[in-house]
Structure formats: C-alpha cells, structure tokens
N, C-alpha and C positions, 0 to 999 in steps of 0.2 A: 898567752894561747896556743889553745891546737893548730895541729892545722886543716883540719877538718873543720870550723872558726873558720882559721882565716878563709877558706874556702865559698865555707857557707856566705862568709860574710863582700867576700867576690861578685861571687852568685848573682848575691839582693842586689849589691848592689849595682847590677842591668838590670835589671826589673823596673816597667814604668810601675808608680804609682796601685793604682787598682789589682798589680799582682802582688806586690805588698805586702798589698795589706794581704792577700787572699791568703800567704804562708800566715802572716802573724793568724788570721784565721785558727788553718792548721796546726801550729802550735798552739796554739790552743784545745785547740782540738782534742789534739795528742795528751798535752797534761795535764786534761778534766777524761779519760779511758783510766791515764792507767793512776789514777786519784783517789777514781770508783773501781778499780781495780783492785790498791790497793785495802778503800773501807769494807770494799765486797772480802777477801781477808781476813780482814780482822773483824769481822762480822762474826765469819763460818768460824776462826778461833775458838772468838765468844762465845758463841753455842755449840760446840763441843765442850772448853768449860763447864755448862751452865749445864749441859746435858748428862758429865761426867758425877756433879756429887752428887747425881737419883731425885731432886725433890718431889718430890710429891705436887701433884699437879692438880693448878690450878681449882675450879670453878669458875667457873664465869658470875655469877651470884657473889663466893670468894669477890671477889672481882669487885663487881658496883656499893659494894657494900664500905668496900676499904675505899671510892672513890662518891662514894657519900657520908662518910665518917670524915673523909680530910673538906668537902666541901664544907662543911659544919665546923668543922676545928676553924677550918677558913676564915668564915660568916663568923659566927664566936667569937670569933681573935679582932675580924674591923668591929666587931658591933662592939670593945667589950674599950678600942683606941677610940672613939669616935662618944664618946663619957665623957 
C-alpha cells in the first residue's frame, strides 16, 4: 500500500458514515467520468480510422433497405424454425 493510500484510509476512518458514503459516491463519479472520457477517446479514434477509409456515404434509403432486409431475414428464419 502506498503512503497516499494509507493516509486516505486513516482520514476515512475519522469520518462519520454518512460522509464516507459521500466519498464513495464521489469516487464512483470520478471512475465513471474517466470511463466516459476513455470511451469518447476510443470513439473519436474509431471514427477517425473509419473516415480515413474514404468509404462512400450511405443514404437513408439504403439504410432503411438494409434494416428491412434484416427484418425479413429474421422473420423468415423464425418462420422456418417454427415449422
């Protein structure tokens, strides 16, 4: 255990339970904030890599066609397995 961890534990022991709960909430907030920042960074990097591929844009109609085709495929597969 590091010196800072020991100091933190000693200070936590001096707090009443309701304040310890606040500390826990704050630590959870900090962890969530770091996780969100890391996820945003991964997303930014992923979008940059995707953009570098210079793929043609997909229209809303093409997306809708793909969605409908996937739904038909799923529905047809469900019908085939139920018979």
